N, CA, C, O and the ligand as a Tripos MOL2 file, in Angstrom:
@<TRIPOS>MOLECULE
protein
  221   219    56     0     0
PROTEIN
NO_CHARGES

@<TRIPOS>ATOM
      1 N         189.9030  161.6110   80.4350 N.3       1 MET1
      2 CA        188.8440  162.2880   81.1870 C.3       1 MET1
      3 C         188.8870  163.7830   80.9560 C.2       1 MET1
      4 O         189.9450  164.4110   80.9040 O.2       1 MET1
      5 N         187.7090  164.3150   80.8230 N.am      2 ARG2
      6 CA        187.6320  165.7600   80.6550 C.3       2 ARG2
      7 C         187.3390  166.4380   81.9880 C.2       2 ARG2
      8 O         186.4940  166.0100   82.7750 O.2       2 ARG2
      9 N         188.0630  167.4870   82.1880 N.am      3 ARG3
     10 CA        187.7890  168.2290   83.4170 C.3       3 ARG3
     11 C         187.3330  169.6390   83.0620 C.2       3 ARG3
     12 O         188.0040  170.6310   83.3460 O.2       3 ARG3
     13 N         186.2070  169.6830   82.4520 N.am      4 SER4
     14 CA        185.7190  170.9790   82.0000 C.3       4 SER4
     15 C         185.1590  171.7880   83.1700 C.2       4 SER4
     16 O         185.2020  173.0180   83.1760 O.2       4 SER4
     17 N         184.6480  171.0830   84.1320 N.am      5 MET5
     18 CA        184.0660  171.8030   85.2550 C.3       5 MET5
     19 C         184.9770  171.7300   86.4750 C.2       5 MET5
     20 O         185.4100  170.6580   86.8990 O.2       5 MET5
     21 N         185.2420  172.8850   87.0080 N.am      6 VAL6
     22 CA        186.0570  172.9270   88.2080 C.3       6 VAL6
     23 C         185.1810  172.6160   89.4080 C.2       6 VAL6
     24 O         184.0840  173.1480   89.5790 O.2       6 VAL6
     25 N         185.7030  171.7560   90.2030 N.am      7 HIS7
     26 CA        184.9380  171.4180   91.4050 C.3       7 HIS7
     27 C         184.9220  172.6090   92.3480 C.2       7 HIS7
     28 O         185.9640  173.1250   92.7520 O.2       7 HIS7
     29 N         183.7340  173.0220   92.6790 N.am      8 ARG8
     30 CA        183.6130  174.1540   93.5880 C.3       8 ARG8
     31 C         183.1190  173.6920   94.9510 C.2       8 ARG8
     32 O         182.3380  172.7490   95.0850 O.2       8 ARG8
     33 N         183.6000  174.3820   95.9180 N.am      9 LYS9
     34 CA        183.0580  174.1080   97.2340 C.3       9 LYS9
     35 C         181.6770  174.7430   97.3380 C.2       9 LYS9
     36 O         181.4940  175.9020   96.9650 O.2       9 LYS9
     37 N         180.7410  174.0130   97.8260 N.am     10 PRO10
     38 CA        179.4290  174.6220   98.0420 C.3      10 PRO10
     39 C         179.5400  175.6540   99.1500 C.2      10 PRO10
     40 O         180.2660  175.4660  100.1260 O.2      10 PRO10
     41 N         178.8240  176.7240   98.9870 N.am     11 TYR11
     42 CA        178.8990  177.7740   99.9980 C.3      11 TYR11
     43 C         178.2480  177.3210  101.2980 C.2      11 TYR11
     44 O         177.0980  176.8820  101.3270 O.2      11 TYR11
     45 N         179.0090  177.4400  102.3500 N.am     12 LEU12
     46 CA        178.4560  177.1120  103.6470 C.3      12 LEU12
     47 C         178.4930  178.3590  104.5270 C.2      12 LEU12
     48 O         179.5380  178.9930  104.6800 O.2      12 LEU12
     49 N         177.3780  178.6920  105.0850 N.am     13 PRO13
     50 CA        177.3480  179.8500  105.9800 C.3      13 PRO13
     51 C         178.1980  179.5830  107.2100 C.2      13 PRO13
     52 O         178.3590  178.4430  107.6470 O.2      13 PRO13
     53 N         178.7310  180.6530  107.7510 N.am     14 GLU14
     54 CA        179.5680  180.4980  108.9330 C.3      14 GLU14
     55 C         179.1010  181.3990  110.0550 C.2      14 GLU14
     56 O         178.4750  182.4370  109.8390 O.2      14 GLU14
     57 N         179.4220  180.9710  111.2410 N.am     15 LYS15
     58 CA        179.1690  181.7910  112.4250 C.3      15 LYS15
     59 C         180.4020  181.7460  113.3010 C.2      15 LYS15
     60 O         181.2720  180.8910  113.1390 O.2      15 LYS15
     61 N         180.4600  182.6840  114.2340 N.am     16 GLN16
     62 CA        181.5780  182.6550  115.1540 C.3      16 GLN16
     63 C         181.0870  182.2600  116.5390 C.2      16 GLN16
     64 O         180.1140  182.8050  117.0600 O.2      16 GLN16
     65 N         181.7780  181.3160  117.1010 N.am     17 CYS17
     66 CA        181.4040  180.8500  118.4250 C.3      17 CYS17
     67 C         181.8130  181.8840  119.4700 C.2      17 CYS17
     68 O         182.9770  182.2820  119.5140 O.2      17 CYS17
     69 N         180.8940  182.3190  120.2960 N.am     18 PRO18
     70 CA        181.1960  183.3320  121.3070 C.3      18 PRO18
     71 C         182.0820  182.7980  122.4290 C.2      18 PRO18
     72 O         182.6380  183.5730  123.2070 O.2      18 PRO18
     73 N         182.2110  181.5030  122.5110 N.am     19 VAL19
     74 CA        182.9990  180.9150  123.5940 C.3      19 VAL19
     75 C         184.4570  180.7580  123.1890 C.2      19 VAL19
     76 O         185.3530  181.2730  123.8570 O.2      19 VAL19
     77 N         184.6890  180.0540  122.1050 N.am     20 CYS20
     78 CA        186.0680  179.7970  121.6960 C.3      20 CYS20
     79 C         186.5280  180.7690  120.6170 C.2      20 CYS20
     80 O         187.6730  180.7070  120.1680 O.2      20 CYS20
     81 N         185.6420  181.6600  120.2020 N.am     21 GLN21
     82 CA        185.9810  182.7060  119.2360 C.3      21 GLN21
     83 C         186.4300  182.1430  117.9010 C.2      21 GLN21
     84 O         187.1710  182.7890  117.1600 O.2      21 GLN21
     85 N         185.9870  180.9630  117.6060 N.am     22 ARG22
     86 CA        186.3700  180.3740  116.3250 C.3      22 ARG22
     87 C         185.1680  180.3330  115.3970 C.2      22 ARG22
     88 O         184.0370  180.0900  115.8170 O.2      22 ARG22
     89 N         185.4440  180.5750  114.1320 N.am     23 PRO23
     90 CA        184.3650  180.4490  113.1630 C.3      23 PRO23
     91 C         184.0610  178.9850  112.8950 C.2      23 PRO23
     92 O         184.9640  178.1560  112.7880 O.2      23 PRO23
     93 N         182.8080  178.6900  112.7910 N.am     24 PHE24
     94 CA        182.4240  177.3290  112.4560 C.3      24 PHE24
     95 C         181.4160  177.3550  111.3300 C.2      24 PHE24
     96 O         180.6100  178.2770  111.2020 O.2      24 PHE24
     97 N         181.4840  176.3290  110.5270 N.am     25 ALA25
     98 CA        180.6500  176.3050  109.3350 C.3      25 ALA25
     99 C         179.3850  175.4860  109.5590 C.2      25 ALA25
    100 O         179.2740  174.6660  110.4710 O.2      25 ALA25
    101 N         178.4790  175.7510  108.7030 N.am     26 TRP26
    102 CA        177.1970  175.0430  108.7300 C.3      26 TRP26
    103 C         177.4100  173.5510  108.6670 C.2      26 TRP26
    104 O         178.2700  173.0560  107.9390 O.2      26 TRP26
    105 N         176.6210  172.8540  109.4330 N.am     27 ARG27
    106 CA        176.6770  171.4020  109.3780 C.3      27 ARG27
    107 C         175.2930  170.8470  109.1010 C.2      27 ARG27
    108 O         174.2650  171.4550  109.3970 O.2      27 ARG27
    109 N         175.3250  169.6890  108.5320 N.am     28 LYS28
    110 CA        174.0630  169.0950  108.1190 C.3      28 LYS28
    111 C         173.1300  168.8630  109.3080 C.2      28 LYS28
    112 O         171.9080  168.9730  109.2060 O.2      28 LYS28
    113 N         173.7440  168.5460  110.4150 N.am     29 ARG29
    114 CA        172.9240  168.2790  111.6050 C.3      29 ARG29
    115 C         172.1960  169.5270  112.0740 C.2      29 ARG29
    116 O         171.2220  169.4450  112.8220 O.2      29 ARG29
    117 N         172.6740  170.6860  111.6280 N.am     30 TRP30
    118 CA        172.0500  171.9330  112.0390 C.3      30 TRP30
    119 C         171.0960  172.4550  110.9850 C.2      30 TRP30
    120 O         170.5930  173.5750  111.0750 O.2      30 TRP30
    121 N         170.8620  171.6360  109.9990 N.am     31 ALA31
    122 CA        170.0630  172.0880  108.8610 C.3      31 ALA31
    123 C         168.7510  172.7300  109.3050 C.2      31 ALA31
    124 O         168.2920  173.7120  108.7210 O.2      31 ALA31
    125 N         168.1720  172.1650  110.3280 N.am     32 ARG32
    126 CA        166.8660  172.6690  110.7710 C.3      32 ARG32
    127 C         166.9770  173.8460  111.7270 C.2      32 ARG32
    128 O         166.1630  174.7690  111.6890 O.2      32 ARG32
    129 N         167.9950  173.8070  112.5860 N.am     33 ASP33
    130 CA        168.0610  174.8970  113.5530 C.3      33 ASP33
    131 C         169.2360  175.8310  113.3720 C.2      33 ASP33
    132 O         169.6960  176.4430  114.3360 O.2      33 ASP33
    133 N         169.7180  175.9480  112.1800 N.am     34 TRP34
    134 CA        170.8710  176.8240  111.9650 C.3      34 TRP34
    135 C         170.6500  178.2370  112.5120 C.2      34 TRP34
    136 O         171.5640  178.7840  113.1290 O.2      34 TRP34
    137 N         169.4890  178.8450  112.3180 N.am     35 PRO35
    138 CA        169.2890  180.2050  112.8500 C.3      35 PRO35
    139 C         169.4340  180.2500  114.3670 C.2      35 PRO35
    140 O         169.7180  181.3060  114.9320 O.2      35 PRO35
    141 N         169.2470  179.1380  115.0140 N.am     36 GLN36
    142 CA        169.3150  179.1260  116.4790 C.3      36 GLN36
    143 C         170.6640  178.6720  116.9950 C.2      36 GLN36
    144 O         170.9550  178.7610  118.1880 O.2      36 GLN36
    145 N         171.4810  178.1860  116.0810 N.am     37 VAL37
    146 CA        172.7900  177.7050  116.5090 C.3      37 VAL37
    147 C         173.6840  178.8860  116.8720 C.2      37 VAL37
    148 O         173.8480  179.8210  116.0880 O.2      37 VAL37
    149 N         174.2460  178.8300  118.0420 N.am     38 VAL38
    150 CA        175.1190  179.9130  118.5050 C.3      38 VAL38
    151 C         176.5260  179.4000  118.7550 C.2      38 VAL38
    152 O         177.5080  180.0650  118.4280 O.2      38 VAL38
    153 N         176.6150  178.2220  119.3330 N.am     39 TYR39
    154 CA        177.9110  177.6780  119.7150 C.3      39 TYR39
    155 C         178.3530  176.5950  118.7420 C.2      39 TYR39
    156 O         177.5370  175.9310  118.1040 O.2      39 TYR39
    157 N         179.6720  176.4380  118.6470 N.am     40 CYS40
    158 CA        180.2140  175.5150  117.6630 C.3      40 CYS40
    159 C         180.0350  174.0660  118.0930 C.2      40 CYS40
    160 O         180.0160  173.1580  117.2620 O.2      40 CYS40
    161 N         179.9060  173.8620  119.3790 N.am     41 SER41
    162 CA        179.8080  172.4930  119.8520 C.3      41 SER41
    163 C         179.0290  172.4390  121.1520 C.2      41 SER41
    164 O         178.7510  173.4570  121.7860 O.2      41 SER41
    165 N         178.6970  171.2490  121.5170 N.am     42 GLU42
    166 CA        177.9590  171.0590  122.7620 C.3      42 GLU42
    167 C         178.7840  171.5480  123.9490 C.2      42 GLU42
    168 O         178.2630  172.0960  124.9190 O.2      42 GLU42
    169 N         180.0690  171.3300  123.8330 N.am     43 ARG43
    170 CA        180.9790  171.7320  124.8970 C.3      43 ARG43
    171 C         180.9310  173.2390  125.1200 C.2      43 ARG43
    172 O         180.8050  173.7120  126.2490 O.2      43 ARG43
    173 N         181.0340  173.9730  124.0330 N.am     44 CYS44
    174 CA        180.9840  175.4260  124.1360 C.3      44 CYS44
    175 C         179.5880  175.8680  124.5650 C.2      44 CYS44
    176 O         179.4210  176.8520  125.2850 O.2      44 CYS44
    177 N         178.6320  175.1440  124.1240 N.am     45 ARG45
    178 CA        177.2610  175.4920  124.4640 C.3      45 ARG45
    179 C         177.0580  175.4550  125.9770 C.2      45 ARG45
    180 O         176.3920  176.3100  126.5610 O.2      45 ARG45
    181 N         177.6430  174.4530  126.5750 N.am     46 ARG46
    182 CA        177.4990  174.3220  128.0240 C.3      46 ARG46
    183 C         178.3060  175.3830  128.7590 C.2      46 ARG46
    184 O         177.8150  176.0190  129.6920 O.2      46 ARG46
    185 N         179.5340  175.5630  128.3310 N.am     47 SER47
    186 CA        180.3960  176.5230  129.0240 C.3      47 SER47
    187 C         180.0150  177.9590  128.6810 C.2      47 SER47
    188 O         180.3730  178.9000  129.3900 O.2      47 SER47
    189 N         179.2830  178.1060  127.5820 N.am     48 GLY48
    190 CA        178.9110  179.4470  127.1660 C.3      48 GLY48
    191 C         177.7560  179.9990  127.9660 C.2      48 GLY48
    192 O         177.6440  181.2060  128.1800 O.2      48 GLY48
    193 N         176.9210  179.1180  128.3930 N.am     49 ARG49
    194 CA        175.7790  179.5830  129.1560 C.3      49 ARG49
    195 C         176.1900  179.9300  130.5810 C.2      49 ARG49
    196 O         176.9300  179.1880  131.2270 O.2      49 ARG49
    197 N         175.7100  181.0420  131.0470 N.am     50 PRO50
    198 CA        175.9890  181.4110  132.4280 C.3      50 PRO50
    199 C         175.4160  180.3690  133.3740 C.2      50 PRO50
    200 O         174.2020  180.1760  133.4520 O.2      50 PRO50
    201 N         176.2920  179.7160  134.0750 N.am     51 SER51
    202 CA        175.8350  178.6480  134.9500 C.3      51 SER51
    203 C         175.2380  179.2230  136.2260 C.2      51 SER51
    204 O         175.9280  179.7910  137.0730 O.2      51 SER51
    205 N         173.9800  179.0580  136.3190 N.am     52 ALA52
    206 CA        173.3020  179.5390  137.5170 C.3      52 ALA52
    207 C         173.5800  178.5780  138.6650 C.2      52 ALA52
    208 O         173.1110  177.4400  138.7070 O.2      52 ALA52
    209 N         174.3510  179.0940  139.5660 N.am     53 ARG53
    210 CA        174.7180  178.2230  140.6830 C.3      53 ARG53
    211 C         173.7020  178.3390  141.8090 C.2      53 ARG53
    212 O         173.3410  179.4250  142.2620 O.2      53 ARG53
    213 N         173.2820  177.2160  142.2140 N.am     54 HIS54
    214 CA        172.3500  177.2220  143.3380 C.3      54 HIS54
    215 C         173.1090  176.9040  144.6220 C.2      54 HIS54
    216 O         173.1840  175.7600  145.0690 O.2      54 HIS54
    217 N         173.6430  177.9220  145.1670 N.am     55 ALA55
    218 CA        174.3900  177.7230  146.4010 C.3      55 ALA55
    219 C         173.4220  177.8860  147.5490 C.2      55 ALA55
    220 O         173.8140  177.7640  148.7090 O.2      55 ALA55
    221 ZN        183.1840  177.0630  120.3840 Zn       56 ZN56
@<TRIPOS>BOND
     1     1     2 1
     2     2     3 1
     3     3     4 2
     4     3     5 am
     5     5     6 1
     6     6     7 1
     7     7     8 2
     8     7     9 am
     9     9    10 1
    10    10    11 1
    11    11    12 2
    12    11    13 am
    13    13    14 1
    14    14    15 1
    15    15    16 2
    16    15    17 am
    17    17    18 1
    18    18    19 1
    19    19    20 2
    20    19    21 am
    21    21    22 1
    22    22    23 1
    23    23    24 2
    24    23    25 am
    25    25    26 1
    26    26    27 1
    27    27    28 2
    28    27    29 am
    29    29    30 1
    30    30    31 1
    31    31    32 2
    32    31    33 am
    33    33    34 1
    34    34    35 1
    35    35    36 2
    36    35    37 am
    37    37    38 1
    38    38    39 1
    39    39    40 2
    40    39    41 am
    41    41    42 1
    42    42    43 1
    43    43    44 2
    44    43    45 am
    45    45    46 1
    46    46    47 1
    47    47    48 2
    48    47    49 am
    49    49    50 1
    50    50    51 1
    51    51    52 2
    52    51    53 am
    53    53    54 1
    54    54    55 1
    55    55    56 2
    56    55    57 am
    57    57    58 1
    58    58    59 1
    59    59    60 2
    60    59    61 am
    61    61    62 1
    62    62    63 1
    63    63    64 2
    64    63    65 am
    65    65    66 1
    66    66    67 1
    67    67    68 2
    68    67    69 am
    69    69    70 1
    70    70    71 1
    71    71    72 2
    72    71    73 am
    73    73    74 1
    74    74    75 1
    75    75    76 2
    76    75    77 am
    77    77    78 1
    78    78    79 1
    79    79    80 2
    80    79    81 am
    81    81    82 1
    82    82    83 1
    83    83    84 2
    84    83    85 am
    85    85    86 1
    86    86    87 1
    87    87    88 2
    88    87    89 am
    89    89    90 1
    90    90    91 1
    91    91    92 2
    92    91    93 am
    93    93    94 1
    94    94    95 1
    95    95    96 2
    96    95    97 am
    97    97    98 1
    98    98    99 1
    99    99   100 2
   100    99   101 am
   101   101   102 1
   102   102   103 1
   103   103   104 2
   104   103   105 am
   105   105   106 1
   106   106   107 1
   107   107   108 2
   108   107   109 am
   109   109   110 1
   110   110   111 1
   111   111   112 2
   112   111   113 am
   113   113   114 1
   114   114   115 1
   115   115   116 2
   116   115   117 am
   117   117   118 1
   118   118   119 1
   119   119   120 2
   120   119   121 am
   121   121   122 1
   122   122   123 1
   123   123   124 2
   124   123   125 am
   125   125   126 1
   126   126   127 1
   127   127   128 2
   128   127   129 am
   129   129   130 1
   130   130   131 1
   131   131   132 2
   132   131   133 am
   133   133   134 1
   134   134   135 1
   135   135   136 2
   136   135   137 am
   137   137   138 1
   138   138   139 1
   139   139   140 2
   140   139   141 am
   141   141   142 1
   142   142   143 1
   143   143   144 2
   144   143   145 am
   145   145   146 1
   146   146   147 1
   147   147   148 2
   148   147   149 am
   149   149   150 1
   150   150   151 1
   151   151   152 2
   152   151   153 am
   153   153   154 1
   154   154   155 1
   155   155   156 2
   156   155   157 am
   157   157   158 1
   158   158   159 1
   159   159   160 2
   160   159   161 am
   161   161   162 1
   162   162   163 1
   163   163   164 2
   164   163   165 am
   165   165   166 1
   166   166   167 1
   167   167   168 2
   168   167   169 am
   169   169   170 1
   170   170   171 1
   171   171   172 2
   172   171   173 am
   173   173   174 1
   174   174   175 1
   175   175   176 2
   176   175   177 am
   177   177   178 1
   178   178   179 1
   179   179   180 2
   180   179   181 am
   181   181   182 1
   182   182   183 1
   183   183   184 2
   184   183   185 am
   185   185   186 1
   186   186   187 1
   187   187   188 2
   188   187   189 am
   189   189   190 1
   190   190   191 1
   191   191   192 2
   192   191   193 am
   193   193   194 1
   194   194   195 1
   195   195   196 2
   196   195   197 am
   197   197   198 1
   198   198   199 1
   199   199   200 2
   200   199   201 am
   201   201   202 1
   202   202   203 1
   203   203   204 2
   204   203   205 am
   205   205   206 1
   206   206   207 1
   207   207   208 2
   208   207   209 am
   209   209   210 1
   210   210   211 1
   211   211   212 2
   212   211   213 am
   213   213   214 1
   214   214   215 1
   215   215   216 2
   216   215   217 am
   217   217   218 1
   218   218   219 1
   219   219   220 2
@<TRIPOS>SUBSTRUCTURE
     1 MET1         2 RESIDUE 1 A MET
     2 ARG2         6 RESIDUE 1 A ARG
     3 ARG3        10 RESIDUE 1 A ARG
     4 SER4        14 RESIDUE 1 A SER
     5 MET5        18 RESIDUE 1 A MET
     6 VAL6        22 RESIDUE 1 A VAL
     7 HIS7        26 RESIDUE 1 A HIS
     8 ARG8        30 RESIDUE 1 A ARG
     9 LYS9        34 RESIDUE 1 A LYS
    10 PRO10       38 RESIDUE 1 A PRO
    11 TYR11       42 RESIDUE 1 A TYR
    12 LEU12       46 RESIDUE 1 A LEU
    13 PRO13       50 RESIDUE 1 A PRO
    14 GLU14       54 RESIDUE 1 A GLU
    15 LYS15       58 RESIDUE 1 A LYS
    16 GLN16       62 RESIDUE 1 A GLN
    17 CYS17       66 RESIDUE 1 A CYS
    18 PRO18       70 RESIDUE 1 A PRO
    19 VAL19       74 RESIDUE 1 A VAL
    20 CYS20       78 RESIDUE 1 A CYS
    21 GLN21       82 RESIDUE 1 A GLN
    22 ARG22       86 RESIDUE 1 A ARG
    23 PRO23       90 RESIDUE 1 A PRO
    24 PHE24       94 RESIDUE 1 A PHE
    25 ALA25       98 RESIDUE 1 A ALA
    26 TRP26      102 RESIDUE 1 A TRP
    27 ARG27      106 RESIDUE 1 A ARG
    28 LYS28      110 RESIDUE 1 A LYS
    29 ARG29      114 RESIDUE 1 A ARG
    30 TRP30      118 RESIDUE 1 A TRP
    31 ALA31      122 RESIDUE 1 A ALA
    32 ARG32      126 RESIDUE 1 A ARG
    33 ASP33      130 RESIDUE 1 A ASP
    34 TRP34      134 RESIDUE 1 A TRP
    35 PRO35      138 RESIDUE 1 A PRO
    36 GLN36      142 RESIDUE 1 A GLN
    37 VAL37      146 RESIDUE 1 A VAL
    38 VAL38      150 RESIDUE 1 A VAL
    39 TYR39      154 RESIDUE 1 A TYR
    40 CYS40      158 RESIDUE 1 A CYS
    41 SER41      162 RESIDUE 1 A SER
    42 GLU42      166 RESIDUE 1 A GLU
    43 ARG43      170 RESIDUE 1 A ARG
    44 CYS44      174 RESIDUE 1 A CYS
    45 ARG45      178 RESIDUE 1 A ARG
    46 ARG46      182 RESIDUE 1 A ARG
    47 SER47      186 RESIDUE 1 A SER
    48 GLY48      190 RESIDUE 1 A GLY
    49 ARG49      194 RESIDUE 1 A ARG
    50 PRO50      198 RESIDUE 1 A PRO
    51 SER51      202 RESIDUE 1 A SER
    52 ALA52      206 RESIDUE 1 A ALA
    53 ARG53      210 RESIDUE 1 A ARG
    54 HIS54      214 RESIDUE 1 A HIS
    55 ALA55      218 RESIDUE 1 A ALA
    56 ZN56       221 GROUP 0 **** ****
């Protein structure tokens, strides 16, 4: 087998989650809303939003 071409990782854009402060990479599921994606996960998304308490 010839290995003339080195396998390259495709470039994936990254963002940093404001909640857990971790960088996360583009995912296919975000293909459509990547510009709107802020949090790395649903969990962070929920905890990241200021919870308006109705006391
Ligand atoms: Zn996060």
